[in-house]
N, C-alpha and C positions, 0 to 999 in steps of 0.2 A: 590268427583269426582274420576272417575276413569281415570287411567293412557293408554296412547296410547301404543301400542307396541312399537314403536321407543321409549318414556321415560321409558318403561319397564326396554328396550335393555339397558339402559341409567343409569338409576340406579344399574342393578345389576354387569356393568361395573366399575362403581364409587365403590361400595361395593368391589370388588376383584381387589384392584389398588394395590395389594402388593403381590408377590410372597410366603409367609407364610400363607396367605387366598386363593390366587386361589391355594397351595398343599392341604389345608385341604377339599377346594371344591370337586376336584377331588376325595380323599379318599371318600368324601358323596355321590357322583352322581355318580361314574363311579366308584366303588373302587375295582370291579373285572378287568377291561379291563388292559392289558398290557402298563404299563407306559415304562418300562426299558427293551432289554436285553444284556445280554454281552455274547461272544463267549469265552469259558474257558476251556482249553485242547481239543477242538472242538467242545462242545456241546455249544447249547445257553443256556444259564441260564436265568430266567422270573424273572421279580415283577410287579405286580399290583402295581395300585396306594394307594390301600390300603397297603400295605407290605412297599412300599415307604414312606407313609407318616410315618411308625412306625419306619423303619429305619433311619429315617431324626430326630424324636424325641428323639429316642437313644440315637443318637451322638450329638446331642443338646445338651441333658439334662446330659449327659458325658463330656461334654467343658463347660459347665457350672460348674459343678463339682471340674474341673483342676482350675477355675477364670476364665472364658471366660464371658467378661461382654460386655455391648450393648456397641458401637463405637466402638468395637476391631478390629480387623483386621486378618483376617485369608489365611496365602498364599496355593494357593490349586497349588499343580507339580507334575506331569505327565500326561502320556496319558491318552485318554477318556476312565473314569472308573466309573461306576456306582456309587460306595463310593464316588468318588473326588466329582461329581456333587451333590450327597447328601450330602457331608460334605458345600458345597456352602449353598445349603438351609437352612442347623445345622445354617451356620453362623448369613445368614439372620432372621431366628425364633428366634433369641436371639440378633436383633438388631444389630447384626456385619455386618462388610462388609470385601465379598470374595476378596482377591486378586490374580486372576490366574498370573501363572508364567511361561514361555514357558522351555517345558522339558527340551530342548534340551542346552540349556541357560552353559555357564558351571557359577562355584560356585562365581567366579569375578564379573558376570555380575549379579545375581542372589542377592549377597550381597548388591550391590546397591540400588536396588527395597524394599529389606528386610529392608535396614535404611532410604530407603527416607519416605516409604509407612508406617513406625513406626509397624512392624509387632511384635507380641511376639507369636503367637501362628502357627503352618506348618503343613498339610497335606498333605502327601507325597504319589507317591504312591509303591516303590520300597527302593530295595538295594542302588541302583546308587543316588537315591534323597535324601535318610539320610545320605551319604558320604556326598554330596553336603552341606546340613544343617550342619552335624559335622565340616566340613573345615569353614565356616561362622561360628561358633561359636569359633570357635580358635582365631577370633579379634573382635566378635562381639556377646556376650552373651543377646542379646537383645530377642533372640528365646528360651523361656521358656518351651515351649511346642512344640514336633514330634509326629505326628501320623503318621505310616505306614498302608496304603492297603494289599499290599503283602507281608507273611512274610518272602518267601525265602530268604536265606541269611544270616538273621539276629536272627538266634538264639543264638548266644552266644555273640551278642552285648549288654550289659551291664552299661545303662545307665537310672538317673533315672526322665530324661525328654523325654526319647523315648517309647513309648507304641502303640501297634496296636488297629485298630480299635474297632476290638472284646474286646478287654479288655476295650475301652472308653466305648462301648453302653453295655457293660454289669454295667458299672459304673452307664452311665445314667440308666439304666433301675429300678437300687434301689433305684438314687438320685430321678427319678419319684414316687416312691413308697411313699418315705419320704419326698415329696415336690408336693401334687397333688394338680394338675393346673396348676403349676407353665407353665410350657409348653405352654399352651393355652392362658395363660396372653400373655407371651411374645412376642408370635406371631402377639396377635390382636394388639399390644401396636406397631406395626413398621405401617407406615405412607407411604401414597404416596409422600410424599416429602423428607422423608428419603433417604438418601444414598442407594442404592442397591451396587455397585459394585465399584471396581477400577481395569481398565483395563491400561497395560503401553501404551504407542505409540511405536511405532521399535526405533525409535532414530538414523534415518536417516545420523545429522549433529552432535549428540552430545548425551548426558546422554537420556534416554527416560522419558519420564514425566506421569505423572498420571493423566489418565482422569477420574473424581469422576461421577459417573450417578446418578441419584437417579428412584426411582422406575416408576416414570410419566414419563419419559427420555424413560426407557428401555420399560416399559409396553406399552403404546401410543401408540408407535411407533411401536412395533409387533406388537398392536391388529390391528394398521392400514392395516399392511403386508396382515396379513391374511384375514380382510376386502378386499381389493384390488384382493388377489388371490385366495378368496373363497375359504380359507382352513379350513379343518374339522378335528375332532379328530379320522378319521379314516386316515391321512397319516401315513408314514414311512420314517424316516431319519434316514442315518448312520453318526455314529458321529465319525467323524475322523480328523478334522484340528483343530489346535491346542488351548488346553481351554481357552489360555492368545489371544485368538486372537478375538476379536468382532462379530465377523461374528458367530463361535462356540457360542457363548453366545447369540446370535439372534436363528437361525434357532433351535440348539441341545436343549437351555435350555426354554430361554424366551417364543419361540412360543407354545413347548411342553407343558408348564405349565400354557399356555394361552388356548388353544385349545383344549388340550387333548391327542394330538397322543401320538405316539411310535417312541423313540429314540432307536437306536441299536451301540453299542459298538463293534468295530472288536478286534480279539483277540491279534493282534496284526499290525504294519505297513506292512509286510510282506506279511499279509494274508488279507489286503482292497480288493484287485477286488476278492479274492475269496466268501469272505463277503459277497460281494456287490451283488454278482450274487446269493445268497442264501436269503435275505432280499429283492432282488426288492423295491427298497424303490420307494415312490410315489411322495419324495418332495427331490430336492437334490442341494448340492453345489459343486461345484469345481472349484480352479483358473484353468485359461487356459491352464495351463502345463498340469495338470491330461489329461483333454480334449483332447489334442496333442500328450502323451502319448499313451491313447487308444488307437488314430487312429494309429499312429506308429505301435503298436501290428498289428491291422487288419491288415496294406500292407504288414507288415511282414509275418505272416503266410497266408497271399494269395498268396506271393511270391515260398511259398512252398505245395501250393495245385498244381491241374492237371490242365492244359490249358483246358479243360472243364469248369471246375469249376473262372479259371480265366475267362473267355468270358462270364460264365452267370452274373457272378458279377462284371464285368466292363459294361455290356448293360444293368442293372438293375439300378446298380447306375449311368449311364445317364438317364433314365428316372426318378430316383428320383431327378437329377440335374433339368429335366427341369419343374417337378410339383409337388415334393414332398413339396417343402416350398408353395407354393400355395394353395395344398389342407389344411397343418396344417393350414390357413390363412382362410380356408374357403371360399376361392377364388373358380371361376367358372375355370375349365378344360374341355376339349373337353371326349367324354365319352371314347374314345378307349383308350387314355393315363390316363385313370380312371381304365380302366380296366386291361390293364399292370401295374400300379402301384400296383393293388390288385392284381395281381400274383408275382410281385416284394415282393411283402411284406410276399405272401408265401413261395416264394422260396430263401429269400437274406435277405431282412428289417426283417421281424419278427424272424430270427434264429438269425442275428446278434446283435439285439436289447439284447437280450434274454443270449448270450454271455459277451457280456459288462455289464452286468447288470442292464440294463435300459429300461426292458419290460415295466414294470408298469409305468414309470414315468409320473406323471399330471405335473410337473415342475419341469424347473432344472435354476439355476440361474450359472452364470460367472460374477467374478467381479475380481478389482483388479490390473489387467493390461489388455490393449487391446489382442482380440483372433484373428486370422488369419481370413477373409471374408470365406476362402475355409475350414477351420475347423466347423466354426461355420455352414455354408451352407450346411455342409458334415452330421450332427447331426442334423438339422433342415429338411433336405433331406427326412431322415428314418424316420421324425413324431413325434421326440422327441423335445418337448417346450422348447426348451434351449431357454433363455434371457439373457440380460445384464442388470446388476443395477450399480449404482455409489453410492457411499460411504463413510463413515469416522468415526473412533472411535469416536468424537467428536460429531456426528450427530446421532449414534446409529445404524450406517449403513443405513438407507434409505435416500437418497436424490433425486434417480431420478431412475426412472423402468421403463421399456421398457412394454406397455401395450401388453395385447394379439392384434396377428392382427396389429401391428406398430412394427415387429420388424427388423432394420437396424445393420448392422453388425458396420458402422461409427459413430455410438452412444449409449447414454448410458438410452436414454430414457426418459419421463417427470418427472416432479416432485413430486415425493410421496404426498401421502394423507396427507394434511396440511402442506407439505412446500411449503415456496419460494424460490424464486431465481431469484438473479441479476447478471448481469455482469459489474465489476466497470469498470471505465474509460481506464483501463490498462489492460484491460481483465484478468481479475481475477474474480473467479467464487464466490459469496456468496451465502451463506442459511440460510434460520431461519424456527423453525419448532417445535415438540413438544419434538425433539430427542436431541435439540442442549446441551451441557453437562451444568454441572454446575458449575468447575472448572476446571483447574489443581491442583492437590494436593500441597500444602505450596507454590504454585510460582503464585503470585498474575503478577504478571510485564508478565508473560507467556498468563495468560488469558484475560490480559486489551487487550494484544497487537493481539490477535486472535477474540474474540470476544466483539462486540462492546455493549455499554449501553442498547441500544433494539435490545439484541439478534442476531445481522449478523454475522455468522461466517464467516471467511474468509479462504478459503479451501487450497490455495495456489497454486490451480490449474488453468491454465488458459483454457479459452474457449469460444464456443459460442453457441447461439441455431442458428439451421439449420433450414432452411425454411418450412420444415411439424413440427416445434415446439419441435425439441429433442436437448436435449444438446449435444455438441461434444466437447470432452476434448483433447485439444494441446498436453500439457506435464506440469511440474511441473514450475509455473509461476517465479519461481527463476530459474528455470535451463533456462530459454526461452533464447537464447541471441542473439546475431550478428556476422556473422564473421566479416573480416576487412573490406570486400568491402558493408558491409551493409547488406546483407542476412541473413534473419530469420534461427535462428540456434537454433531447436529443440528435443537436444539427446534424449529424453525419443521415441519420435516418432519415429524416426530412429532405435534406438533399440528393439523399438517392429515389426517393419517391418520386421526386420532382424530374430526375435525369431518367426516368422510366419512360418520359415522352421525348422523340423522337426529337423536337423543338427543342429541347433545353440539354445544351451541352454540360454547363457549369453551373452550380448554386449555390451560394455561401449562405448561412443562418446566423441571426445574430438572437439574443434568449436570454443567456444566463444573466440570470440577478434584474433582470428589465421586468417588464410588466409583460409585454407579449413577443411573442416570433415574428421579425423582419427579414426579409430575404432580399440577395443581390442576384440577379441570374443573366448566364449568358446566352446567348442564343446560338443556334445550331445556324453557320450562315450558310449550309448548303443545304439543310432540308427546308431552314425559314425562304430562303432566298427559293428556293422552284419552287415551295407555295406560293410566293409573293409573285410571283413572273406568271403562275396560271391563274391568277385573279388580276392581273394586269399593272400590278403597283409596280412602276420604277422609282429603282435607289440608285445611290451611286459607294454605294458600299457599305461595312459594315456598321458605321455612325449612323448612317440615314436609316438604316433596313429598322435598327433597334428601336430607331427614337417613334415610329410612325404607329398611330392610333390603332391600326387593322391591328398589328403585331402586336401592340399590352392587349387587343382583343384574344387573338389567341391565345398567347399565356398566359394571359385574367384564365382562361379556361381549364389550362394544367392544374393551376393553384388553385383553383376554387373545385377540381377534382380531386386534389391530395389532400385540403381541407373536410370536403366529406367524406375521405377516407378515414383522417387523423379522428374524427365524431365518433366513429365505430371503434377507437383503440379507448378503453379507461383509463390507461397510466397516460397517454398524451392526445385527451380529446379537446383542454384548455391550451394547448400548446398551438395553435392553428397558425396559418400564417395571416398577421392582422395587415399587413402592407409590404407591396413590394418593388423593387423598378429593376429597369433590365440597364446594364452597365454598358457603357458607351464605349466600352473595348473589352477586345476576350483578355481571358485572365493568360497571361505568356510567362513562360519559369524565365527566359531571360529580361524580363522584369522585375524576381523573384517573386513573385503572386502565387507560381505554383514549382514544386518540387517537379526534377527531372522525371520523374513517375508520373506526374501529372496530381499529386494529390496537393490540397489547396493549405496554402501556409496561413492559417487562420487571422494569427494575431498579427500577422503582417498586414495582412489586406485592410482591418478591422483598422490599423493606424496608417496605412497608406490612405483611404477613403474616410476617414474622420469626417468630415462635414456631410458624407453623404448618410452615414450611420444616424449622425446628430440629425439630420434633415427625415430619415425613416421614422422617429423617435417623433416628432413634432408634427403638428398639422399641417408640413407644408405639402405641395403637391408639385413642385420642381425646386431644383437644387443645382447653380453652376459648379461644375470642377473642371479640373486643369490638371492633366497627368502629364508624369514626362515619363517617358517611352523611349526603349532602345529598340535600333533598327539593326538589320542585318551584317551592316557592315560595320555594326562599331558606335556608329554616330548616335547622338540622343536629340531628340524633340519633344514636342509637346500638344495633347491634344486637349482641347477644350470644347464645353458639352454642355448642356442647359437636358439634365436629366430627369424625366417624371418623372413620379412615384404615385403608387394608385391602393388603394385600399382594397383587400380581397374579401368579399362573400365568408361571412361565417354563417357554421352551423351548430346546432343543438345538438350538446353530448347527448349519445344513446347512453344508458346505463348498461351497464354489466348484468346480464340473463342472468337472476339469483337460482 
């Protein structure tokens, strides 16, 4: 009996249910197609699928020669580099488990993950990461082998456990010659319900947890995303977000290995925007801050343009604001407006997309934080199909996605394929689906408290379904509290409203069980610095700039606008910001104030800056503070400052229409 097309496709998907099988499949069916690129010394280097498979085979056999066995963990540490991605695949081809770590973590943070995950092998990018491994080995010799990619600075490092990727691959080729068929047998022995990867949570309230994900978790979820968005082997992506983050594992690794599209690695963090323009990706992900920074750069450049160019820009941006999003969504617009938009596309929108590196974008995502409606609409009005999604590491990213033609700035979309969502009695969002994680590594108590016996996961987020069927996220459920008068206090919701302004980089709200809402603010040094220079305000650095009265006036305008917006919300109108201050230093992950994914560690900050919190809830207009900080070279020092405190304007709540 012959199979239907759907049955044939399902059978093929079932056969390609692990990354080792997918890799070998692409090497067979599209071996000459470019799989990866990396910009090195200003030149793009490329590997096709056949070459990637050969590199992975050599590396896997080399690891096997060193004693790497099925079930072993391989720490992956560094910026986005082809050989680090190949290392992930090599470990998986041996039945091992890659454990990516955040490359900017200090040695102490890495030591916890390495110990908790029982890691014995590490593949690192360069001298910086090797030095961290050496520091960790002084107190924990569990790391038996360290393999590095970039040899610069390591010529005189003489350790028996330290070798280059090139050396390991040469060892692997010899191992393959003496063990014919070994690699293929190991790769074929990996199954869909085996563990594919361990990704550690950001640890906002304590030590991070190892999220264990199977091949079925990752591949089914990633394939469903490909189906929903109609992605093909012709996509181009730029891999620049941390390899330890679940999103990079999905967009730059899993979906590439499923669809067969090309992954591009930038030369460095400093060249990302240049590399973005050169590659012109078709599929792109960025957190809101990246989109905000791009828009800030556009507006800064427009201030330097001639008056004529400024008038043309603003005129056609007004046209785009009126009809651009409607055209993108395929809705009807008047012929005259459509002609104006086409002219604007020739004069403004097309060149602007080209400058931003987004001219070929077919699909762009944002997630992680709320994005400002004005910023969201700006990009969509240019014809860029940017959409919001909602996800978690524990769900392999995809929980909700905005469908084409149903894109709203205040929602996170509808459930992804095969995902169910319900709202608990206390307002917490729960979901279940194919991406639901296997467990937290060596933490059955946390697993049981997060995942029910029938597969529902507690997200920790408070939300509800809007009338249009889209999910709205209010805040972290544990962070939603009440002011003393019973008013709902949603700190992240208020913080995000503040961060919609380009001048504000970070905000921390206080108010639970207090009489009012008060705020810490970090200014964006680049945006505020540019603003200050245009007004001829001299400053010596962040501390000096943050303390200037003119900067306080600027930030107060932002705070007052947020209060005006809150006054229109019947649930949150009484949670308007009463007082605020601008912190004398930027919140920093190295100081424990942020996680490596830049999430605020609220309780830690409240404890660290207790004198400032107390001053906010007093009548004080200034508070002296001394703060210990860590420098990049490991030294510590102290920053002292007199921080100004200001009152914010209060607006009369606007009653809900009856």
